[in-house]
Residue, then its C-alpha position, 0 to 999 in steps of 0.5 A: m877593308l883594305w886589310f881584309r882585301l890584303i888578306l884575301e888576295s894573299f890567301a888567293f895567291a897562296w892557293t894559286a900557287i898550290v894548285t899551279n904548282r902541286l909537286r913543288t908546293f907539297l914538297s915545300l910544306l912537307g917539312v912543316m907538316v911533318g913537324i907540326f905532325m911530330i909535335t901534335a902526335v907527341f902532345a896527343v900521346v902525352d896528354s893522353l897518357e897523362d889524363g889516364l894516369k892521373g885519372t887513377f889518382n881521382m879515387l884517392d883524396d889529395e890529403v891522404l898521407f900514406i905511411q910505408k916502408w918505401p918513400w916516393a922518390f926516385d933519383e939518382d941517389y935513391p939509397w934503396w939498401k937502406y929502405v929495404q932493411r925497413r919493417e913493413v907497416s902493420l895492422g897492429d901499427a895502424e890500430l895503435l896509431e889510430e888511438r893516439l892521433t888527434q888530428a886524423k879523420k880515418v887511419v886505415f891499413q891496406a895490404k896488396t897482393q896477387l892470388a889465384l881465385e877459384s869457383q867451382n871449375s873456374r879459376m882466375d889467376g893474377v887477381g889483385i887482392v886488397a886486404a883493408s881495415e874499417g874506413y877504407e871506402d871513406v879514403i878510396s872512391l869505390d864504385i860499387a854497382e851491385g851489392r854493398y861494402f863490408s858491414p862493421m861487424e864483418e870488418a871487426g870480426g874478420r868475416a869471409v866475404a869479399i867485394v869483386g871487380h866485374d871481370v872476376a865476377v863474370e869469369l868466376t861465377g858467370d854472373p855480373k851480379a854474383i851477389g851471394k855466391f861463393i869464391e875461393a882463395k888459398g882454400q878459403r871460401l868467401e861470400i860475394v857481398g859487392v860487385f864493382a862497376q865495370q871500368g874497363t882495362s887499359v895499358i895504364n891500369e886494370g882498375f878494379d875489373r880484376a881485383a877483390i877487396i877482402p877485410a884485413k882481419f881475414g886477410h892474414r888467412v890468405m896472404d902475408f902481410d910482408f910486402g906491399t902493406s901501407i897505412m892511409v891517414k886522412p886528416k880532419d876538416g881544417v887540418s893541413t897535410a903538413e901539420l898531420s904529418d908532424e903528428i904522425v912522425q911523433h906518434f908513429r915513432s913511439v909505436r915503433r919505439l924509435r929511440p931519440r937518435e934513431e932514424d925514421d924507419f918509415s916514409i910518409n908519402q902523398i899523391d902530390m909526389l907521384t904527380s910531380i914525378l909524372d910531370n917531370i917524366f912527361a915534360q921530358v918526352e915533350y921536349g923530345g917531341w919539340f926536339i924532333g919537330i923543330f928540326a923538321i919545321l926548320v927544313g920546312c922554313f927553308s922550303i917555304a923561304n925557297i917557294m917565296f923567292v920563287s914567287v917573288r921572281e915570278r910576280t916581279k912585274i906585278i910588283g912593279v905595277q902595284k908600286a907604279i900605282g901607289a902601292k907602299s913597300s909595307f903593303i907589298m911586304l905584308q902581301f908576301l908575309f900573309e902569303a907565307i903564313a897561308l902556306c904554312v897554316i895550310g901545311a898545319l891544318v893538313a897535319l892536324l887533320t891527319i892526327q885527328l883521322i889517326v886518333l879516330i881510327l885508333n880510338q876505335v880500335d882500342i889500343g888501351f887508352v883514349l887518345n885526345v888532341h887538346f885544343s890548347r895543343i891545336a892552338i900551339a901548333l897553329a901558332v908555330a905554324v904562323t911563326s914558321g911563315l913569318v920566319a920563312g916569308l921575311a927575307p923574300a917579302k923584304r926583297a919584293a918590298q925593296m924592288e924599284p918600280v921601273d926596274a921591276m916592270r923592265s924585268n924579264g923574271 
């Protein structure tokens, strides 16, 4: 009961100080508010970007391995001059590899490019085109809202069919369903057999809204397979990626006819490589946010300490009376510590409410990705505020606790 009353009295003192000396208190809390605002704002942006980027990888199975010309590793010693001389993987490579692998569930070839698509009097530039072989829908999560995926005969025969994104269907045909309608790519006429569900574009990616998938055996008619090709390999159930990777190296070297002493002219990549790079990048950005925020919080701590020293001087006689009627030094010390913490928590709450208001406004405006403030970040901000209050209030509280009752009551402060 005593602790509860102590907390209530401390918050009451803090609130009285805020109401009585609004300008002084506001200037004192400004550093804490700015610091918490900066740290939380950086966290919100970083977390939202990270969620958006990693969300784009959700369509891929974590176990899928990518055989490509370029490795997914970007450090200071990246020997790009060596990798640029490598050959791109081909559809033929994928077919030969599939025949030899025993631990793979699916082996899929894909090539990517950008083309202009046309339909009657409409034209759409910069459409992402994916030429994919059989089994693509088993390694990539596709959300087809209308129509269907390619049939085995369409894939094997390289038929002129396409699955298009929502924006492609609307802009070229005026129909969000568009099944059975035709589009053209480099003079080749394709029938639309499927339309992807609308995903919405963002600063992170455009999803499949401005994209189209065509059979790989048709793809060579409209695009060159000399850039952006890859072979995706999904392991069988119970097979680890390490085991599958070893088997791929063994057989793909044979497919490429490499001599025993020759280096691999291909790389085996996995989604984990990209996510680890992203984790490192976002960690560095977070450190920057902490660096800026900590300086602002330190300034706020000095301000809070100053206002607490003023509060101790103004309440010297009250402290003397409390001690005279039996209040312990620990009680006096905790009283001022709670007051300092209350001031910092109030500043943090103002900063967090401001952040939340900005987030709501920006999400209404649609800046290209959804901003979120995770609960864990709010907890961190409040923990920083409490710590700041303890640090800022320790010296003033100690000074108040060490006062002699008689001297305090005689004081003119």
